[in-house]
N, C-alpha and C positions, 0 to 999 in steps of 0.2 A: 424385666425379670427381675426391676430394681427391690429386692425385698426387704423391708425395712429392719430384719434381721442383719443382711448381709452389708446393707450401707451402714448401720451402727458400727456393726464391726470394725470395716475399715475406716471409718473415724476414728475409731480406738485403736485402731493400726499406726494411724499417721499421727496419733498426739500421742503415741504412746512416750512412756517417761525417761525409755533409754537412752535416748535421743541428749535428754538434758543432761546424764551420767558422764558424756564424752567431755572432760575437763581436762585430761591432761593427755601427753603424749604416749604416755603408759596405756590410760584407757582407750586412746584412739586406735595403738597397735592391736588392742587385742580384741577392740571391736572388728578390725579389718580381718584378723586372725581367721575369726568364726564367721563373718559377712561375707568372704570372699569365697565360700563355701555356695551362697544362694547364686551369688555372679555365675558361678559356674551351671550348676543346675537349673538354674533360666534359660541357659539357651539347650536343655535337653528337652524341655518344654515346646520349644521351638520348631526346634528339629522333627519334636512329632507330627508337628502340626504341617511340616514342610514334608515329611515322607508321607502323609497321607493325603495329602492335597493337591500335590507337584508327583512327577514321577522322579526318583531318585535311583531308579533300578536300570536293566539294559534287561530287554529292549526297550526302548523308549516307547512309550505310549501317551497320548496327550492326554491332560489333564480335564477330570470331569467338569470343573468347572471353574472355566480359566480366569476369572474374577479374583474366586479365592486364592487361585495358585501366584496371580499377580500381588497379591496385598501379602502373604506371607514372604513372598522371595523378596519385596522390599524389604519385611522386617529383617530378615536375616542378612541382606545386604552390610545394613548397618549394623547388625553385634557381630558380624562375623567379619567382617572386613571395611570396618569404616576408617575414615582418614584419621592418622594419627596428629597429636597436636601440634607434631615439629616436622616430620616427614616421614613418608610411605604410608603404608595401611597397618590395619592389625586390629585384631576381636577386642571388646571390649572388655574379656576375661584378661585378655593378655595387657591392657593397659592398668588393670587394676593391680596385675601384679608389678609392675611398673609403680606404681601408686605405693605397695605397700613394702619395695624397697625402696624409696624415698625415705620413710618414715620408720626404716625400722624394725617392720614389723617382718614378724618370721614366717616366710614363705614353705618351710621343710612340709607340714604337712599335706597342704594344699600339691606340692611339687609332687608328692611322693603318691598321694593319691591318683594324681596324673598318671605316671611314670607306670604305678602297677597295672593301671589299665590297659596301656601302651602295651605290658609284657601278657597281655591276657588275661590278666584277671577281671572277672566281673566286680563290676560299681560295688555292689554292696559286701562284695567279699573286701574289698579296696577298703571300704570304709571301716571294717569292724579290723586290719590293719593298721591305722593311724591312730594319732593321738587329737580327740575335739572332742568339744565337749559331747555330752550326751544328746542336750538337743538338737544341734549339729545334723549327728548323726539320725538321727530321728526325721527331721526336717527334711534332709535330703533322700532318706528311703523313701519316706512318703511318695516324694516328688518323683524317683525313679520310678515305684509301683505303676501312680497315676499317668504318669507318661507309657510306661510299655502296655500298663492295661486297660485302662481306660476308655469306654468311648470318647470318640477324638469332638463332641460335642462339650464334654467335663472337661475335656482337655483346652480347649478353647476357654471354656468361664473360667478355669484357674489362673491361664496367662492373662486374661484380660481382668480379674477383679482380684486376682491375688498378685496379678504383677504390675502390667500395665499401667492401671487406673490408679496404686496406692503408691506407685515408687516417685513419683514426683512431685507427692508432700513429704514422702517423708526423708527425701532429701534433701528438699529447702531445708526439713526441720535440722539435718548435721547441718548445712552450713551455716546456720543462724546458733548454732549450738555453742561455740568458743572461737572467738576471732582466731586463735594461735592456730588453727586448720586454715586459715587461707595463710599464714605467713611458713606454717612450716612442711603443710601436705599441697601445695598448690597443683602436682598432678591428678589428687583424686579432686580436689575440685572442681577440676575440667574435665573429669571423669563424671562428676555428679553433675554439672551445668550441663552436660553432653546429653545424658541420661531425662534429665529435667525437658530440655529443648526438643529431644525428640520424640519423649512419651507424649508429651503435649501437644506436640503438633501435626507427627506421622502416625507413630507406632499405637497411639492410643484411639483412635479413630480407628487405626484398621484394623485392629483386633477385635474392636466393636463389630465394627462391619462382619468379620468372620465368622463372630459367634450368632450375629442376628443370622446369618446366611446358613448355617448351620442348625441352630433351634429353631427354625422352620421347618425343618423334615417331618418332624412328630410333635403333634400336643403334650407328649409327656416329655419332651426334649428339655422345656425352660424348667420344670421344677427340679429334673436330675442336674443341669447345671448351675441352678443354684444353690440345689444342696452341695455339691463338688466346690463353687467358689468360697460359698461360708467354711468349710474345712480348710479350706486353705487360708484365707484368710484368720482363722483361729488357729492355724497350725504356724503362722509366721508371729503372731501374739504369743505363743508358747517358746517358741523362739527367742525372743526379745526378752521375755520374761526371765530366761534363764542368761542369756548374755549380761543385761542389766545385774541380774543379782553376780555375774560373776566380776565385773565392774567392779561393784560396792566393795570388794574383798581389797581391790589395792589401794595400798595407803599413800597418802605424798609422801 
C-alpha cells in the first residue's frame, strides 16, 4: 500500500519547516498549546481500533482475531498507562500536560475541552466552545469523524501512516530544532524520546501488522486505506502550515 503520493506526503510532513521555527520558549509554548490536541485525538484513533478488534462491552465475547486484539491491546497499554519517567504510571497525554506545565504553556483550552466532555458535551461541540487555531479545530474534527464513521481498515491506515510511521521522524526534528529545548523542557524531551523508541520498535510494527490483516479481507480495501492515509497526512501538513504561520507572528 506504499503508494508514491502517500510516501511523498509523509516525507514532506517529516521535513516540515515548522520544526525549525521553534526557536524560543514562547514559540515552544504556542506549538505545544496546539500540538496537545493531536496528542489527545491520537487516543481516539487507538480506542476505535481497540473497540472494533477486542471486546470492550458487556457481556464479553472472544475477539474474532486474537492476534489483532493482542497487537492493539499492547499499543493501548503503552499509550494509556506507560511507566512515568519518575514514578508510577500515566498516559502519554498526561505526560504531555506535565511537559506543558514545565515550560509555562497554557493548558486552559485543552483542560476545558476535556472537562466539557466529562460533563457530557460531545467532542465536536466542545471544540466550538474553546479557543484554538481554526486548523487545530479542523484537524481534531476530521480525526473524530474518521474514528466515529470510517471503516476500520481506513482508521488503521490513518493510525499507521498518519501517526505511527511519521511520529518518530517529526519528533526527531523537534529534538534537533534548538538546544534550548533540552535545557528548558526535559519532560517534553522524555516524552519525545519515549515515543520515538516505542513507535520505532513496537507500536509502528504492530500498527503495520494490523493494517495488513485488515486490508487482506477485501481487494478494494488497500486503495481505500491508502486514500484515507493520504488525506490524514495532508491534513497534518495543513495543520503544521497554520501552526508555523502562528509562530512566525511571534516577535523577539
